[in-house]
LOMIMAR-378041 format. One line per field, with one value per residue: chain; x, y, z of N, C-alpha, C in turn. Coordinates in steps of 0.02 Angstrom, whole numbers, plus 50000, padded with zeros to 5 digits. Example, Ala and Ser with C-alpha at 12.3 -4.5 7.8 and 13.67 -1.06 7.14 Angstrom:
BEGIN
chaine = (A_A)
npx = (50660_50642)
npy = (49716_49888)
npz = (50390_50354)
capx = (50615_50684)
capy = (49775_49947)
capz = (50390_50357)
cpx = (50660_50645)
cpy = (49835_50002)
cpz = (50390_50394)
// end
This chain:
BEGIN
chaine = (A_A_A_A_A_A_A_A_A_A_A_A_A_A_A_A_A_A_A_A_A_A_A_A_A_A_A_A_A_A_A_A_A_A_A_A_A_A_A_A_A_A_A_A_A_A_A_A_A_A_A_A_A_A_A_A_A_A_A_A_A_A_A_A_A_A_A_A_A_A_A_A_A_A_A_A_A_A_A_A_A_A_A_A_A_A_A_A_A_A_A_A_A_A_A_A_A_A_A_A_A_A_A_A_A_A_A_A_A_A_A_A_A_A_A_A_A_A_A_A_A_A_A_A_A_A_A_A_A_A_A_A_A_A_A_A_A_A_A_A_A_A_A_A_A_A_A_A_A_A_A_A_A_A_A_A_A_A_A_A_A_A_A_A_A_A_A_A_A_A_A_A_A_A_A_A_A_A_A_A_A_A_A_A_A)
npx = (48377_48547_48678_48851_48986_49142_49287_49410_49380_49336_49457_49535_49467_49491_49631_49643_49580_49668_49783_49749_49721_49841_49933_50075_50142_50241_50291_50340_50359_50415_50519_50666_50766_50920_51052_51219_51379_51427_51367_51227_51106_51007_50868_50758_50607_50542_50401_50385_50280_50254_50196_50096_50153_50289_50327_50312_50412_50525_50518_50550_50683_50727_50827_50791_50805_50811_50793_50829_50805_50881_50871_50932_50904_50916_50772_50665_50762_50825_50799_50918_51013_51135_51112_51123_51134_51127_51087_51085_51031_51063_50996_50992_50882_50864_50806_50853_50812_50856_50918_50821_50833_50838_50923_51000_51081_51187_51219_51310_51409_51435_51406_51319_51174_51090_50928_50798_50663_50544_50480_50570_50675_50620_50593_50721_50771_50694_50743_50831_50969_51057_51111_51229_51208_51261_51387_51339_51375_51356_51226_51141_51092_50923_50895_50797_50779_50742_50695_50691_50627_50617_50571_50596_50564_50689_50672_50760_50863_50824_50836_50883_50790_50669_50641_50570_50437_50413_50417_50299_50200_50093_50100_50233_50281_50329_50330_50361_50260_50319_50412_50420_50490_50514_50662_50724_50861)
npy = (50040_50060_50120_50092_50183_50150_50208_50222_50254_50385_50443_50423_50507_50633_50637_50641_50764_50850_50831_50880_51013_51067_51045_51063_51117_51078_51133_51111_51244_51289_51211_51197_51129_51138_51153_51208_51267_51136_51064_50989_51082_51137_51233_51282_51321_51317_51311_51335_51291_51289_51187_51238_51189_51164_51295_51359_51293_51337_51477_51474_51451_51325_51234_51196_51072_51053_50946_50925_50812_50757_50663_50573_50456_50323_50301_50169_50095_49964_49933_49905_49960_50087_50259_50402_50528_50572_50672_50757_50899_50993_51103_51217_51305_51438_51530_51674_51725_51833_51928_51938_51893_51787_51641_51559_51415_51331_51170_51086_51169_51262_51394_51539_51643_51791_51846_51968_51941_51807_51770_51811_51726_51596_51612_51623_51498_51415_51435_51372_51382_51361_51232_51114_50963_50855_50812_50854_50765_50638_50609_50516_50536_50509_50422_50399_50487_50486_50610_50655_50747_50791_50861_50882_50899_50862_50755_50681_50767_50853_50920_50798_50772_50809_50727_50596_50636_50710_50609_50543_50636_50699_50831_50862_50791_50842_50867_50868_50828_50706_50768_50733_50701_50657_50661_50685_50691)
npz = (51812_51832_51732_51709_51657_51585_51669_51607_51477_51487_51527_51411_51323_51382_51367_51227_51201_51269_51196_51068_51097_51142_51045_50940_50782_50646_50488_50321_50221_50102_49985_49896_49772_49691_49569_49583_49549_49532_49635_49720_49792_49934_49981_50108_50195_50353_50455_50621_50747_50911_51048_51189_51305_51271_51237_51362_51435_51364_51389_51521_51523_51479_51370_51199_51077_50904_50764_50596_50473_50328_50183_50045_49923_49803_49704_49741_49803_49906_50082_50147_50068_50044_50090_49984_50035_50204_50317_50473_50538_50675_50791_50927_51032_51148_51288_51375_51525_51607_51523_51428_51299_51153_51099_50963_50919_50810_50822_50759_50697_50795_50785_50839_50861_50917_50965_50980_50986_50999_50882_50781_50812_50784_50651_50596_50635_50554_50427_50298_50198_50048_50075_50049_49974_49896_49772_49607_49510_49557_49531_49417_49249_49198_49300_49447_49602_49775_49885_50051_50187_50357_50515_50690_50868_50979_51101_51179_51202_51298_51467_51587_51701_51645_51537_51555_51581_51464_51368_51396_51377_51259_51207_51197_51091_50954_50783_50605_50461_50348_50214_50046_49887_49714_49619_49460_49369)
capx = (48442_48600_48733_48917_49032_49211_49327_49466_49354_49338_49528_49556_49437_49530_49697_49634_49567_49729_49831_49730_49722_49908_49977_50112_50141_50298_50270_50385_50322_50447_50581_50694_50828_50950_51122_51261_51450_51438_51336_51155_51094_50939_50841_50694_50576_50502_50361_50383_50230_50265_50140_50100_50200_50358_50338_50320_50479_50573_50515_50580_50755_50744_50848_50755_50845_50772_50831_50802_50836_50880_50891_50927_50918_50888_50703_50660_50818_50807_50812_50988_51058_51161_51085_51172_51139_51092_51109_51044_51048_51041_50997_50965_50856_50864_50786_50890_50764_50885_50929_50762_50853_50835_50985_50997_51147_51196_51259_51365_51463_51446_51385_51257_51146_51045_50869_50759_50595_50535_50462_50632_50712_50593_50601_50790_50777_50660_50771_50889_50990_51119_51139_51259_51189_51307_51408_51287_51401_51330_51159_51145_51035_50872_50884_50755_50803_50691_50721_50646_50643_50573_50601_50562_50593_50727_50656_50818_50909_50797_50868_50865_50729_50609_50632_50516_50372_50406_50401_50231_50154_50087_50116_50305_50297_50320_50366_50328_50246_50377_50409_50454_50483_50560_50705_50751_50906)
capy = (50007_50108_50097_50117_50195_50137_50268_50227_50288_50456_50462_50427_50568_50690_50636_50663_50836_50885_50828_50925_51083_51091_51020_51109_51094_51098_51126_51135_51291_51293_51172_51208_51094_51167_51140_51267_51252_51064_51036_50991_51123_51137_51289_51263_51363_51277_51349_51300_51312_51246_51178_51282_51157_51177_51367_51374_51270_51383_51540_51463_51439_51257_51234_51149_51052_51033_50908_50919_50754_50760_50598_50563_50387_50304_50278_50096_50062_49921_49965_49894_49998_50148_50324_50447_50583_50561_50727_50780_50967_51001_51172_51225_51371_51449_51597_51697_51768_51894_51978_51941_51877_51718_51620_51503_51386_51274_51124_51057_51218_51302_51464_51558_51709_51815_51879_52004_51914_51736_51764_51816_51664_51539_51627_51604_51425_51382_51455_51334_51412_51339_51172_51069_50894_50808_50833_50834_50710_50575_50598_50490_50555_50457_50385_50437_50489_50506_50657_50659_50795_50793_50898_50865_50919_50805_50745_50654_50822_50892_50903_50731_50766_50825_50677_50547_50670_50728_50548_50522_50691_50711_50899_50865_50754_50891_50847_50884_50773_50695_50799_50685_50712_50622_50703_50650_50737)
capz = (51807_51825_51689_51728_51601_51607_51683_51560_51417_51504_51526_51341_51295_51408_51336_51158_51202_51290_51141_51013_51120_51155_50993_50897_50713_50605_50419_50268_50180_50036_49978_49830_49756_49632_49559_49578_49557_49536_49695_49729_49851_49961_50019_50137_50247_50398_50502_50685_50795_50970_51094_51248_51353_51249_51243_51433_51454_51333_51425_51587_51515_51458_51300_51156_51019_50845_50716_50529_50441_50255_50156_49973_49903_49738_49708_49736_49837_49962_50147_50167_50024_50075_50068_49954_50084_50267_50360_50528_50558_50744_50815_50994_51049_51220_51310_51434_51559_51635_51470_51386_51230_51129_51067_50917_50910_50764_50863_50720_50685_50854_50772_50874_50847_50969_50939_51030_50990_50986_50812_50742_50826_50747_50580_50579_50643_50498_50363_50275_50134_50017_50106_50000_49987_49865_49705_49559_49468_49584_49504_49348_49207_49187_49362_49494_49670_49823_49934_50109_50241_50416_50571_50753_50932_51006_51172_51213_51218_51354_51530_51610_51742_51605_51484_51564_51573_51393_51330_51409_51365_51187_51186_51185_51030_50901_50723_50542_50416_50305_50148_50002_49816_49670_49579_49402_49334)
cpx = (48496_48656_48798_48960_49103_49250_49384_49444_49355_49410_49554_49529_49475_49599_49693_49621_49630_49779_49812_49733_49792_49957_50011_50112_50202_50280_50325_50345_50349_50510_50603_50760_50856_51024_51160_51333_51463_51409_51260_51143_51020_50926_50774_50672_50530_50466_50356_50330_50235_50201_50150_50150_50272_50375_50350_50390_50532_50576_50546_50653_50775_50766_50811_50798_50800_50818_50794_50841_50826_50908_50881_50947_50890_50817_50702_50718_50792_50829_50885_51038_51074_51126_51141_51186_51098_51119_51059_51070_51020_51050_50964_50942_50852_50843_50826_50845_50794_50895_50867_50776_50849_50900_50973_51068_51144_51244_51319_51423_51480_51427_51321_51240_51097_50989_50830_50689_50594_50518_50523_50674_50687_50593_50671_50801_50749_50689_50835_50907_51056_51152_51164_51244_51241_51331_51356_51311_51378_51260_51165_51083_50988_50857_50843_50783_50747_50724_50669_50673_50593_50609_50561_50599_50626_50716_50717_50870_50883_50836_50840_50801_50664_50593_50575_50447_50361_50389_50328_50179_50151_50107_50192_50325_50282_50362_50326_50304_50308_50365_50450_50439_50531_50598_50733_50795_50903)
cpy = (50059_50080_50129_50125_50183_50203_50277_50262_50364_50483_50469_50491_50630_50694_50661_50738_50875_50886_50877_50998_51110_51071_51076_51080_51121_51084_51151_51179_51294_51251_51180_51171_51123_51150_51206_51246_51178_51030_51038_51026_51123_51203_51264_51314_51319_51323_51308_51331_51263_51241_51226_51255_51172_51252_51387_51353_51317_51449_51535_51442_51369_51259_51180_51136_51027_50999_50908_50864_50760_50695_50598_50492_50374_50281_50203_50059_50020_49953_49958_49931_50066_50210_50363_50506_50564_50612_50740_50848_50979_51073_51174_51297_51376_51521_51613_51747_51833_51948_51987_51926_51803_51702_51559_51479_51329_51227_51097_51106_51259_51375_51479_51631_51726_51855_51912_51975_51840_51724_51766_51753_51607_51550_51606_51529_51389_51398_51416_51360_51382_51279_51125_50997_50844_50837_50810_50781_50642_50559_50576_50509_50495_50415_50429_50431_50515_50551_50664_50709_50785_50832_50882_50895_50857_50800_50721_50708_50867_50876_50838_50727_50776_50769_50627_50577_50687_50667_50528_50575_50706_50781_50910_50832_50797_50872_50869_50820_50765_50728_50754_50702_50668_50673_50661_50699_50730)
cpz = (51792_51781_51713_51666_51626_51614_51633_51496_51427_51502_51455_51307_51318_51377_51264_51155_51221_51233_51086_51034_51126_51100_50955_50827_50677_50533_50372_50221_50109_50037_49905_49824_49692_49629_49552_49593_49569_49597_49690_49795_49871_49996_50047_50188_50288_50446_50566_50729_50854_51011_51153_51299_51335_51254_51316_51457_51427_51372_51494_51582_51495_51384_51260_51095_50964_50795_50650_50494_50365_50229_50081_49959_49834_49749_49699_49769_49895_50027_50167_50122_50055_50046_50035_50001_50145_50317_50415_50551_50627_50766_50884_51003_51125_51233_51373_51471_51586_51582_51426_51313_51216_51093_51024_50905_50861_50800_50824_50711_50747_50845_50811_50858_50903_50938_50996_51038_50973_50912_50767_50751_50783_50672_50556_50585_50581_50430_50348_50206_50112_50049_50052_50018_49959_49798_49654_49511_49494_49559_49432_49309_49195_49248_49410_49565_49715_49876_49990_50159_50297_50470_50634_50813_50962_51081_51211_51230_51274_51417_51559_51653_51702_51554_51496_51554_51499_51351_51338_51392_51290_51164_51177_51119_50969_50841_50661_50509_50373_50237_50102_49929_49778_49629_49522_49364_49258)
// end
């Protein structure tokens, strides 16, 4: 008696293997919150490891946009309560094949920097220093606040012809685990 294995099971196995083999990983290596000159400031180091698919696109001149989301809210706040801080830091990286240089642009400020190596580019991308979150007078003593950070590759910022494929391909879904801590001033 011949047994038939469902083809969809084989397809799921291939999809799982492709996802694990080509997966990238974004990790918060260090996060520091501190007060200075009446402000709550943030320093962070993010390690960006891209999938082979995203690296190939970058090497072929496709600009990639990364978003780092920073949120501060009172601990135990209801979902409809306003966040004290809700920032999205947007940066775009691009490779210029003719010059062989990498470019990092802060989308919010328009500032851009050029790098000779991909390692230097991603090192600079992952370095957040002295980000002013809020005046420290907004933090009430004895009250707890929840701080959350996450970073991801913004698929919606890819060139339009690439977006449908990116939405369906797991190797484009690059993000960090959510970093979360309680702060009690």
